[in-house]
C-alpha positions as CSV (number, residue, x, y, z in Angstrom):
1,X,-13.5,17.2,-25.1
2,X,-11.7,13.6,-24.9
3,X,-12.3,10.9,-22.6
4,X,-10.5,10.8,-19.0
5,X,-9.9,7.0,-18.8
6,X,-9.2,5.3,-15.1
7,X,-6.8,2.8,-15.7
8,X,-6.0,-0.2,-13.2
9,X,-2.3,-1.2,-13.4
10,X,-0.6,-4.5,-11.9
11,X,0.0,-4.8,-7.9
12,X,2.8,-6.3,-8.8
13,X,3.2,-9.1,-11.4
14,X,2.7,-7.8,-14.5
15,X,0.8,-10.7,-16.1
16,X,-2.5,-9.5,-14.3
17,X,-3.0,-6.6,-16.6
18,X,-5.7,-6.5,-19.3
19,X,-5.5,-6.6,-23.3
20,X,-7.9,-3.5,-23.2
21,X,-5.6,-1.3,-20.4
22,X,-2.8,-2.0,-22.5
23,X,-4.2,-0.7,-25.7
24,X,-6.5,2.3,-23.7
25,X,-2.8,3.2,-22.4
26,X,-1.4,2.8,-26.4
27,X,-3.8,5.0,-27.7
28,X,-4.4,7.7,-25.8
29,X,-2.6,10.6,-25.2
30,X,-1.3,11.4,-21.6
31,X,-1.2,9.5,-19.1
32,X,-1.1,11.6,-15.3
33,X,0.6,8.9,-13.2
34,X,1.0,8.6,-8.9
35,X,4.3,8.7,-9.7
36,X,6.1,9.1,-13.5
37,X,8.8,6.7,-12.1
38,X,7.0,3.3,-11.7
39,X,4.5,4.0,-14.4
40,X,7.8,4.7,-16.8
41,X,8.9,1.3,-15.9
42,X,5.5,-0.3,-16.7
43,X,5.5,1.1,-20.5
44,X,8.6,0.4,-20.9
45,X,7.8,-3.4,-20.1
46,X,4.6,-3.0,-22.6
47,X,6.6,-1.0,-25.2
48,X,4.6,1.7,-24.2
49,X,5.6,5.7,-25.6
50,X,3.0,8.2,-24.1
51,X,3.6,11.5,-22.8
52,X,3.7,11.4,-19.1
53,X,2.7,14.0,-16.0
54,X,2.5,13.9,-12.4
55,X,-0.9,13.7,-10.4
56,X,-1.1,12.6,-6.9
57,X,-1.9,13.5,-3.4
58,X,0.3,16.4,-2.7
59,X,-0.6,17.8,-6.4
60,X,-2.0,22.1,-6.9
61,X,-5.0,21.8,-7.7
62,X,-3.6,23.8,-11.0
63,X,-2.3,20.7,-11.7
64,X,-5.5,18.7,-12.2
65,X,-7.1,21.9,-14.4
66,X,-3.8,21.5,-16.7
67,X,-4.5,17.5,-17.2
68,X,-8.6,19.1,-18.0
69,X,-7.4,21.4,-20.3
70,X,-4.9,18.3,-21.9
71,X,-8.2,16.1,-22.5
72,X,-9.3,19.0,-25.2
73,X,-6.6,17.9,-26.9
74,X,-7.3,13.8,-26.7
75,X,-8.1,11.6,-24.3
76,X,-6.3,10.8,-21.2
77,X,-5.7,8.2,-19.1
78,X,-5.0,8.3,-15.1
79,X,-3.3,5.1,-13.0
80,X,-2.0,5.2,-10.0
81,X,1.5,3.1,-8.8
82,X,-0.5,-0.1,-8.4
83,X,-4.0,-1.4,-8.6
84,X,-7.2,0.8,-9.0
85,X,-7.1,5.0,-9.0
86,X,-9.0,6.4,-6.3
87,X,-9.0,3.9,-4.1
88,X,-6.9,5.1,-1.3
89,X,-5.3,6.5,-4.2
90,X,-5.4,10.0,-6.1
91,X,-7.6,10.5,-8.5
92,X,-11.0,12.1,-6.9
93,X,-10.3,15.5,-7.5
94,X,-9.6,15.4,-11.0
95,X,-12.5,12.8,-11.8
96,X,-15.1,15.4,-10.1
97,X,-13.2,18.4,-11.9
98,X,-13.8,16.6,-14.8
99,X,-17.7,15.7,-13.9
100,X,-17.6,18.9,-13.5
101,X,-16.2,20.0,-17.0
102,X,-18.7,17.8,-18.7
103,X,-15.9,15.3,-18.9
104,X,-16.8,11.6,-20.2
105,X,-15.2,9.5,-17.0
106,X,-14.6,5.6,-18.4
107,X,-13.1,2.8,-15.6
108,X,-11.1,0.4,-16.9
109,X,-11.0,-2.4,-14.0
110,X,-8.4,-4.4,-13.5
111,X,-5.8,-5.3,-10.2
112,X,-7.2,-4.1,-7.0
113,X,-5.4,-5.5,-3.5
114,X,-9.1,-5.1,-1.8
115,X,-11.1,-7.7,-4.4
116,X,-7.1,-10.2,-4.7
117,X,-7.4,-10.6,0.0
118,X,-11.3,-11.0,0.0
119,X,-11.7,-14.0,-1.7
120,X,-8.9,-15.9,0.1
121,X,-9.6,-14.8,3.5
122,X,-12.1,-17.6,4.4
123,X,-14.2,-14.7,5.9
124,X,-17.9,-13.8,4.7
125,X,-17.4,-12.0,1.3
126,X,-21.2,-11.5,0.9
127,X,-20.8,-8.1,2.6
128,X,-17.9,-6.1,3.8
129,X,-16.8,-2.3,4.4
130,X,-13.7,-0.9,2.9
131,X,-11.9,0.6,5.3
132,X,-8.6,2.1,3.4
133,X,-5.6,3.2,4.9
134,X,-6.1,3.7,8.9
135,X,-5.2,7.3,10.2
136,X,-1.2,7.7,11.0
137,X,-2.1,9.1,14.6
138,X,-2.6,6.2,17.1
139,X,-5.1,8.6,19.0
140,X,-7.1,9.0,15.3
141,X,-6.9,5.2,14.6
142,X,-8.1,4.3,17.7
143,X,-11.1,6.7,17.3
144,X,-11.3,5.4,13.8
145,X,-11.0,1.6,14.8
146,X,-14.1,2.1,17.7
147,X,-16.2,3.2,14.7
148,X,-16.1,-0.7,12.7
149,X,-16.4,-2.0,16.3
150,X,-19.9,-3.2,16.1
151,X,-20.4,-3.4,12.3
152,X,-21.2,-7.6,11.6
153,X,-19.9,-7.4,8.5
154,X,-16.3,-8.5,7.1
155,X,-13.9,-5.1,7.5
156,X,-11.0,-4.8,4.9
157,X,-8.2,-1.8,5.7
158,X,-4.6,-1.2,3.9
159,X,-1.8,-0.8,6.0
160,X,1.8,-0.2,5.3
161,X,4.8,-2.0,7.0
162,X,5.9,0.3,9.7
163,X,2.2,0.7,11.4
164,X,1.1,-2.9,11.3
165,X,2.6,-4.0,14.7
166,X,0.7,-1.3,16.4
167,X,-2.4,-1.6,13.9
168,X,-2.8,-5.1,15.5
169,X,-2.1,-4.4,18.5
170,X,-5.1,-1.6,18.6
171,X,-7.1,-4.1,17.3
172,X,-7.0,-7.0,19.4
173,X,-8.0,-3.8,22.0
174,X,-10.8,-2.3,20.5
175,X,-11.9,-5.8,18.3
176,X,-11.3,-8.6,20.5
177,X,-8.4,-11.2,20.1
178,X,-10.3,-13.7,19.2
179,X,-11.5,-12.0,16.2
180,X,-10.6,-14.0,13.1
181,X,-8.4,-11.8,10.5
182,X,-6.6,-13.2,7.3
183,X,-3.5,-10.7,7.1
184,X,-1.9,-10.7,3.0
185,X,1.0,-9.5,2.4
186,X,3.0,-8.6,-0.7
187,X,-0.1,-10.0,-3.3
188,X,0.6,-11.0,-6.6
189,X,4.4,-10.6,-6.2
190,X,7.0,-13.5,-5.2
191,X,6.8,-13.2,-1.5
192,X,3.2,-13.3,-1.4
193,X,1.4,-14.2,2.3
194,X,-2.1,-15.2,3.0
195,X,-1.8,-16.0,7.5
196,X,-4.3,-17.0,8.7
197,X,-5.3,-16.7,12.3
198,X,-7.1,-14.6,15.5
199,X,-5.8,-11.0,15.5
200,X,-4.3,-12.1,19.2
201,X,-2.1,-14.6,17.4
202,X,-1.4,-11.9,14.8
203,X,-0.6,-9.4,16.7
204,X,2.2,-11.7,18.3
205,X,3.4,-13.0,14.9
206,X,4.0,-9.6,13.8
207,X,5.8,-8.6,17.3
208,X,8.7,-11.1,16.6
209,X,8.7,-10.6,12.3
210,X,10.2,-8.0,10.5
211,X,6.8,-7.1,8.0
212,X,7.7,-6.0,4.7
213,X,5.9,-5.4,1.5
214,X,2.2,-3.4,2.0
215,X,-0.5,-4.9,4.0
216,X,-4.1,-5.6,3.4
217,X,-6.2,-7.0,6.3
218,X,-9.3,-8.7,6.5
219,X,-11.0,-9.0,9.6
220,X,-13.8,-10.9,10.4
221,X,-17.1,-8.6,11.6
222,X,-18.6,-8.3,15.6
223,X,-20.9,-11.8,16.8
224,X,-24.6,-10.1,16.4
225,X,-25.5,-9.9,19.9
226,X,-28.2,-12.0,21.5
227,X,-31.6,-10.5,22.0
228,X,-33.5,-11.7,24.4
229,X,-37.3,-11.1,25.1
230,X,-38.3,-9.0,28.5
231,X,-39.2,-12.3,30.3
232,X,-35.4,-13.4,29.6
233,X,-34.3,-10.6,30.6
234,X,-36.2,-10.1,34.1
235,X,-35.3,-13.7,34.8
236,X,-31.2,-13.6,34.5
237,X,-31.7,-10.0,36.3
238,X,-33.6,-11.5,39.8
239,X,-30.5,-14.8,39.7
240,X,-27.7,-12.0,39.3
241,X,-29.6,-10.0,42.7
242,X,-29.5,-13.0,43.9
243,X,-26.1,-13.6,43.2
244,X,-25.7,-10.2,45.4
245,X,-25.0,-7.3,42.6
246,X,-26.0,-4.3,42.4
247,X,-29.0,-3.0,40.1
248,X,-26.3,-1.4,38.6
249,X,-23.7,-4.2,38.2
250,X,-26.6,-6.7,37.4
251,X,-28.1,-4.6,34.3
252,X,-24.5,-4.4,33.0
253,X,-23.8,-7.7,33.0
254,X,-27.3,-8.5,31.5
255,X,-26.9,-5.9,29.2
256,X,-23.9,-7.2,27.7
257,X,-25.8,-11.2,27.8
258,X,-28.8,-10.1,26.1
259,X,-27.9,-7.5,23.3
260,X,-30.1,-5.0,25.7
261,X,-29.4,-1.2,26.2
262,X,-28.5,-1.1,29.3
263,X,-30.8,1.6,30.4
264,X,-33.2,-0.4,29.2
265,X,-32.3,-3.2,31.0
266,X,-31.4,-1.1,34.2
267,X,-35.2,0.5,34.2
268,X,-36.3,-3.5,34.6
269,X,-34.5,-3.7,37.8
270,X,-37.3,-2.1,39.8
271,X,-39.6,-5.0,39.0
272,X,-37.1,-7.5,40.4
273,X,-37.4,-8.2,44.1
């Protein structure tokens, strides 16, 4: 059996392709592409002649099987329209199928919007969470964002120009207007832009601008909640009760301030005179 190569291709600037990627694309017997027209332009630029077949999110299972069968005749390269295959791009099922068939899978590293945006964001990069493309439906998108709300590490999302305004608005509502964000647009292309500020300001910015190009959003993680000891919680409860708050309202307020669970704070209200 041949080797299945996962080849990263440029996001926009063709100079970003690696020598190794060009060599592999020249040597393989077949290239499976997300869009054969897009990949055809890349191959023409580098004067690469190789048979092309389509492989995308809507490909039938039989197409994946045909690609596996082609590996009996030689090596195959899988490419997406731009960046690294499988990162919010097609290919996961094909790789699973190849592994099940005992095919060697080799990754040819290179361009990735995720790793291009992260270092220039100005946000912490020692730990991060990649959320990929958010769901298209607003209700599902909001539920998705709720899952990330408490994460204290940097968050990264992809978004299309058609939904960027709505997504930023929902991030303001769910993650908070004061969260820092880097809005990265048209990465490596002629009109590349890195916009930095708060989510609230970003929403205002793209409410009046016409968004163009694909977006990568790098969002600051949640601020770690302060954690008080029991004496501090009891003192804050006593102060809240003295100010006239009910036990329920006092517990809610102190839970927010202290980082304690509301039920644990409420349990201590019985001890407050």
